[in-house]
C-alpha positions in Angstrom: 41.9 112.4 33.6 43.2 109.0 32.4 44.2 110.5 29.0 46.2 113.3 30.8 47.9 110.7 33.0 48.7 108.6 30.0 50.2 111.6 28.1 52.3 112.6 31.1 53.6 109.1 31.4 54.5 108.9 27.7 56.2 112.3 27.9 58.3 111.3 30.9 59.1 107.9 29.4 60.2 109.5 26.1 62.3 112.0 28.0 64.1 109.2 29.9 64.7 107.2 26.7 65.9 110.2 24.8 68.3 111.0 27.7 69.6 107.4 27.6 70.1 107.7 23.8 72.0 110.9 24.2 74.1 109.4 26.9 75.0 106.5 24.7 75.9 108.9 21.8 78.0 111.0 24.2 79.9 107.8 25.4 80.5 106.8 21.8 81.9 110.2 21.0 84.1 110.0 24.1 85.4 106.6 22.9 86.3 108.3 19.5 88.2 111.0 21.4 85.8 113.7 20.3 85.6 115.3 23.7 84.1 118.6 22.6 81.1 116.9 21.0 80.8 114.5 23.9 80.6 117.5 26.3 77.8 119.0 24.1 75.9 115.7 24.4 76.3 115.5 28.2 75.2 119.1 28.5 72.1 118.2 26.5 71.2 115.6 29.2 71.7 118.2 31.9 69.5 120.7 30.1 66.6 118.2 30.2 66.8 118.5 34.0 68.2 115.0 34.5 71.3 114.6 36.7 73.5 111.6 37.2 76.9 111.1 38.9 78.1 109.3 35.7 77.2 112.4 33.6 79.2 114.7 35.9 82.1 112.2 36.1 82.2 111.8 32.3 82.1 115.6 31.8 85.0 115.9 34.3 87.0 113.3 32.3 86.3 115.1 29.0 87.4 118.4 30.4 90.4 116.7 31.9 91.4 115.3 28.5 91.0 118.8 27.1 93.4 120.1 29.8 90.7 122.3 31.3 91.4 121.2 34.9 89.3 123.7 36.8 86.2 122.8 34.9 87.1 119.2 35.3 87.5 119.5 39.0 84.1 121.3 39.2 82.3 118.4 37.6 84.1 115.8 39.7 82.9 117.7 42.8 79.4 117.7 41.5 79.6 114.0 40.9 80.8 113.6 44.6 77.7 115.5 45.8 75.5 112.9 44.1 77.7 109.9 44.9 79.9 110.7 47.9 81.5 107.3 47.8 83.0 107.6 44.3 86.7 107.0 44.8 87.4 107.6 41.2 86.3 111.2 41.3 88.2 111.8 44.5 91.4 110.6 42.8 90.6 112.6 39.7 90.2 115.8 41.9 93.7 115.2 43.3 95.0 114.7 39.7 93.4 118.1 38.7 95.0 119.7 41.7 98.4 118.3 40.7 98.0 119.5 37.1 97.2 123.0 38.3 99.9 122.7 41.0 97.4 123.7 43.5 98.4 122.5 46.9 95.9 122.5 49.7 97.0 124.6 52.7 97.1 122.7 55.9 93.9 122.8 57.9 93.3 123.2 61.6 92.2 120.0 63.3 88.8 121.4 64.0 88.2 122.2 60.3 89.3 118.7 59.3 87.0 117.2 62.0 84.1 119.3 60.8 84.6 118.3 57.2 84.8 114.6 58.2 81.7 115.0 60.3 79.8 116.6 57.3 80.8 113.7 55.0 79.6 111.0 57.4 76.0 110.9 56.3 74.1 112.0 53.2 71.8 115.0 53.7 68.7 112.9 53.4 69.8 110.9 56.5 70.3 114.2 58.3 66.8 115.3 57.4 65.3 112.0 58.7 67.4 112.2 61.9 66.2 115.7 62.5 62.6 114.7 61.9 62.9 111.8 64.3 64.3 114.1 67.1 61.5 116.6 66.5 58.9 113.8 66.7 60.5 112.5 69.9 60.3 116.0 71.4 56.6 116.2 70.4 56.0 112.8 71.9 57.6 113.6 75.2 55.8 116.9 75.3 52.6 115.1 74.7 53.4 112.7 77.5 54.1 115.5 79.9 51.1 117.7 79.1 48.4 115.3 78.2 49.2 112.1 80.0 50.7 113.9 83.0 53.8 111.6 83.0 57.0 113.0 84.4 59.7 113.1 81.7 63.2 114.1 82.9 64.2 117.5 81.7 67.6 116.3 80.5 65.9 114.3 77.8 64.4 117.5 76.4 67.7 119.2 76.7 69.5 116.4 74.9 66.9 116.2 72.1 67.0 120.0 71.6 70.8 120.0 71.4 70.9 117.1 68.9 68.3 118.9 66.8 70.3 122.1 66.9 73.5 120.2 65.8 71.6 118.5 63.0 70.2 121.9 61.9 73.7 123.5 61.7 75.0 120.3 59.9 72.3 120.5 57.3 72.8 124.2 56.8 76.6 123.7 56.4 76.2 120.8 54.0 73.7 122.7 51.8 76.0 125.8 51.8 78.9 123.6 50.7 76.9 122.1 47.9 75.6 125.5 46.8 79.2 126.8 46.6 80.3 123.9 44.5 77.3 124.2 42.1 77.5 128.0 41.8 81.3 128.4 41.8 81.5 127.7 38.1 77.9 128.7 37.1 79.2 130.3 33.9 80.3 126.8 32.7 76.7 125.5 32.3 
C-alpha cells in the first residue's frame, strides 16, 4: 500500500513539475513572439487536465496577437470563470469586442441586476450558503419534532425561499459557465 501511495505521489509531482516546465517554455516562446508555438505549449498544459487563470489569459493574449479575436475572447472568459476579479481579462474582452466591432445591445435593468447578482459570489460560496440553509432547516425541524420546541413558521418559509433562490442562482451560474466553455468547444 505504501509503494502504491509513493508511486501515485511521484506521478502527480512529476506531472506538476512537467506542467510548470511547459508553462515556462510557453512563456519564453511568447516573449520571442512565437505565438503559434506558445499556444501549442499552453494547450499541452490543458491536455494534462490542469487549469489555471494564467494559462487561459496567456492563450487569450496569444490569440489576440494573432488577430483571432473570437478565440481570444473565449479564453479571457474562461480566465474570468476561474478568477472573477481579473481586471486585465475584463479589459481585454472589451478590446476584443472593439476589434470585432461588436457592440453589446442595451440590457434591461432586470438582466443587468441578475448578472450583477450572479457575479457577487463565487459558486463555492453559494454551495456553502445553500448547505448552511439546509442544515438550519434540519435543525429547526429537529427542534420542532424531537424537542417539541415551537419554531415560528416564518423562519421555515424564509429558509426555504433563501434555499430556492440559492438553487436558481447556482443553476444559472453553472449554465453560464457551461455556455462559455462549450461555445467554442472546437477550439480545444
